[in-house]
N, C-alpha and C positions, 0 to 999 in steps of 0.2 A: 039797079042800085043794091049795093051789098048791105045786108042787114047784119048787125052784130048782136049777139046775145049778151045780155047783162048778167054777170055773175056776182053774187053777193058773198063777200068774204065773211067767214065766221070762224070762231075758235072753239075747240072742244078740249076739255080737260082730259089728259091722258094719265095712265097709271105711272107713278113715279118709279123709275127703274134705277135710280142712283144706287150704286154699290156702297153700302155703309162700311166705313173702315173702323168705326167704333171709337170708344173713349179709353184712354189709358191713364190711370191715376198714379201719381208719384207722391210718396210720403216718406219723409226723412224723420225718424224718431231716434235720437241719440246716434248710435253708430249703425243703425239698421236703415238701409234705403230699400224700400219696397216699391216695386213697379208692377201694377196689377192691371191686366186687360179685361176685355169682355168677350162675348161670344162671336163678335165680328172679326173680320180679317185685319188685325192690328199690324202696323208696320212702324217700327221705331228704330232710331239710331242713337247710340249713347257714346259720347266722346268726352275726353277731358280737355278743357280749354286752357287751364292754367293750374297753378299749385293748389287751388282751393275750390275749383268749380267743375261740375259735370253738366254737360248740356244734353238734354233729352229732346229729340226732334221727332215729330210725327210726320210720317211720309204717306203720300197717296190718300190724303184726307183723314188720317188718324189724328184725333184731338188729344192733346196732353193736358191733363188736369193736375195742377199742383195743390195737394191737400184737398182734392175733391172739388176745386172751384176753378173757374176761368178757362173755358175752352180755348186752346191756342195751339199753334203748330210747333212752338218751341218753348221749353221751360228750362231754367237754369237752377241747379241746386248747389248751395254752398256747403262744402265738406271741410270740416275742421282738420281731419287727419285721415288721409286715404289708407294708411297702413292699418287702421282700425275699422275700416268700413266693411260691413257685411252687406253684399248686394244680392238681392233676390228679385228675379223677374218671373212672374207667373201670368201666363196668358191662357185663355180658355179656348173655346172652339174657333173655327175659322182657319184660313191659310195664313198663318202669322209669319212675320219676318222680324228677326232681332239681329241688329248689328251692334256689337260691343267693341269699341276701340277703332283705331285707324292706324294702318301700317306706317304711314308717313307722319303721324302726329304724335302727341304726347302719350307715353305709356300710361295705362291705367293700372294702378296697384291697389289691390283690395285684400282684405284678410280672408273673406269668404265669398264664394260665388255659387249661386244655384239658379239655373234657368230652366223653367218648366213650361212646356207647351202642351196644350190639350189636343183634342181631336182635330185633324186637319193636316194638309200638306205643308208643313212648316219648314222654314229655313233659319238656321242660327249660325251666325258668323262671329267668332271671337278672335281678335287679332291685336297683337301688341298689348297683351294683358298679362299681369303677373299676380298670381294668387299666393300670398305669403303665409297664410294660415296653415295649420297642421291638419285641419279637417279636409276631407275629400271634396273637391269641386264636382258639381253635377251639371251636365249639359243635356238639355232636352228632358231628361228624367221623366220619360213617359209613364204615367200611372196606368194607362190603358194598354193592355198587351194581349189583345185577342185578334183573331184573323178577320173579324168583321170590321176592324178599324185599320184597314190596310192602306194607310196614306203613305205617299212617297215623301219622306222627310230628307232634308239636307243639313249636314253639320260640317262647318269648316272651322278649323283651328289653325291659325297661322302665327308663328313667331311669338309664342306665349310660354308661360311657365306656371307650374303647379307644384308647390312645395308639398302639399298634402295629397297629391295624386288627383286623378280626375276620372269620372265615369261618364261615358256617353251611351245613352240607352235610347234608341230610336223606336223600338216597338216593331210591329208588323208593317209590311209594305216594302216596296222596292226603294230602299234608302241609299243615300250616298254620304259617306263620311270621309273627310280628308283631314289629316293632321300632318303639318309640314312646316318648312321654313324655320329650322332650328328651334323647334319647340322642345322644352325640357320638362320632364315629369320626375320629381324626386321620389315619389312613392309609386303606387301602382297605376299604370295606364290600363283602363278597363273599357273595352268597346263591346257592346252587345247590340246587334242589329236585328235579332230575332228572325221571324219568318219573312219571306219575300226575296226577290232577286236583287241582292244588295251589292254595292261597290264600295270597298274600303281601301283607301290609299294612305300609307304611312311613309313619309319620306323626310329625311334629315331630322330625326327625332332621337333624343337621349333620355333614357330612364335610369333611375338608380335602384329600381326594384324590378322583379319579374312582371311582365305584362300579361294580360288576359284578353284575347281577341276571339269573340264568338260570332261567327258570321250567320249562324242559324240555318234553318231549312230554306231551301230555294237554290236557284242557279246563281251562285255568288262569284264575284271576282275580287281577289285580294292581291294588292301590290304592296310589297314591303321592301324598302330600299334605303340604304344609308342609315341604318339604325344601330345605336350603341346601347346595349343592355348591361348596365353595371350591377354590382352586387352578386355575391357568390351563392346566396340562398335562394331557394325557390326554383320554379320552372316556368318559363314563358311558354304559354300554350296558345296555339292557333287552331280553332275548330271550324271545320267547314259545314258540319251538319248534313242532313239529307239534301239531295239535289246534285246537279252537275256543277262542280266548283272548279275554278281556274285560279290557282295561287302561284304567284311569282315572288320568290324571296331571294334577295341578293344584297351583297355588301353589308352583312350583318356581323357584329361582334358582340358575343354574349359571354359574360363571365360565369353565368350559370347554365343550366340545361335548357334546351330548346326542343319543344315537341309540336309536331304538326300532324293533326288528325284530319284526313280528308272527309271522313264521315264519323258519325257518333259510334256506330257499330260496324262490324265486319259483315253484316247481313244485308247491307244496302245493295242497290242495283245501279247506282249512278256511275257515269263515266267521268272521272275526275282527272285533272291535269295539275301536276306540281313541277315547277322548275325552281331548283335551289342551287345557287351558285355563289362563290366567294363568301363563304360563311365560316366563322370561327366560333366555337362554343365549347363549354365544358363537357357536354354530352348532347347528341342529336338523336331524336327518335322520330321516325316518319311512319305513320300508319295509314295504309290505303283502306278503301272501303270494300264493299262486296261487288262492285261493278268492275268495268274494264278501265283500270287506272293506268295513267302514264306518269311515271316518277323519274325525273331527270335530275340527278345529283352530281355536281362537279365542282372542283376547286374548293374542297371542304377540309378543314382541319378541326378534328375533335378527338380527344383521347378515346372516347367510346361512341360508336355510331351504330344504330339499328334501323334498318329499312325493311318494312313488312308490307307486302302487297295485299295480304289477306285474301278474300274471295275474289272471283272474277278472273278473266284472262288478262293479266297485267303485263305491262312492259316497263321494265326497270333498267335504267342506265346509271352505272356508278363509275365515274372516272375522276382521277386525280383526288382520291380520298386518302387522307393521312390520319391514321388512328394508331396510336402507340400502345393502346391497351387491347381493344377488341373491335372488330368490325363484323357485323352480321347483315347479310342480305338474304331475306327469306321471301320467296315469291308467293307463298301462301297456298291456300287450299284450292284455288281455281285451276282449271285445265288450260293448257296451251299458253302458259306463261313464257315470256322471253326475258332473259336477264343478260345484259351486256356489261362486262366489267373490264376495266383497263387502268393502268397506272395507279395501282393500289399500294399503299404503304400500311401494312398491318403485320409487323414483325413478331408480335406476341400471339394474337389469336385472330383467325379468320374463318367465318362460317358462310358458305354459299349454298343455299338450299332451295330446291325447286318446290318444296312443299308437298302436300298430300295429293295434289291433282296429277293428271296424266298429260302427256304430250308436251312437257316443258322443254325449253331449249336454252342452253347456256352458250354464250359467245364470250370467251375469255382470252384476253391478250396478256401473256405473261411478261413480255418485254417491258422493262421500265418499272416493274412492280417489285416491292420488297415484302416477301411473304414468310410465314413461319417455316422453319426447316422441314417440318413433317408434311407440309402441304404438297400434294401431288395430284396426279390425274384423277385418282379415286376420291380425293377429298370433297369435291362438290357432290352433294347428295340429291337424289330424287330428280335427276334430269334424264329424260329419255334420249335427248340429243345433246352432245357436248362437242363444241368446237373450241379447242384449246390450242393456241399457237404461241 
């Protein structure tokens, strides 16, 4: 006869491991709408539902408190006039998520916008938002900027407008920033990703002032395409910082000067890559770093253009460059530089220099080029090997 053992069922209280998403408080005082989070991982979505209402939704367990009361997943705020609204979002620690606006929904128009996120791997998305005030909008606005707070942040700005300009500051960490889909910035577009291996993409963007893009130290990737930079004053600057940077710039029209620095100084040791094609600007300056840089410049129209390799064994290719004032290609102080030049239009002034290093090589195709009358075989300087055809 088979005997069965009797088991007694019992329950044991286990440790609660529920991930708290925290509370987010919403307060509307006059024209100021303040949305404040806590140290947990807050996740909120803000959309405009009609002419006078904003809807704030808490996702993944985030509670939305209206004026400090009533934990709920959704709260609605009545706004008398969006054009006067100053919207401030301030979240503390935790991996926070903020989504403002919806591409297929009602545009959110505000006078002022500031989104602050604290320590944590945060994601901020701004889409179909128009900031009409003259003050600068601020996205992420990291107050902490130390290497010990190296969180990977994400900022996405789609199809939005900023009359007063906008600053995106992600702080240290391997951050990703995307600005695209016909976004317009009437004043300065300022992006600072500080340290870390960052990825910055700007596509289909128009500004009416010079832009400032600082990729910071780290192995960064910058992709800049279909950009219109209006306004004749100032210089749009792209800085790679220390580290191995890969920058691709194409289809850019700038009424003012454009400067691309692969490193902060010429004493660096990084191996950077720059590809610049289909660019028009009032002036173009490219500065390589101290490492083995590759600079490929083609289909460029600029009255004045200066390309400097600086230190390191650089490879510079200049083709289809049209400069009616002056064109300078300087390989810099490194040894064994290689410069390839063809289809150059520089009828007034052309300088091709191997720099102070030794073992430099020039490969120059004269056919199809328009050069100064005095330009001849001896005009290129400091090249140990010259292949001129």
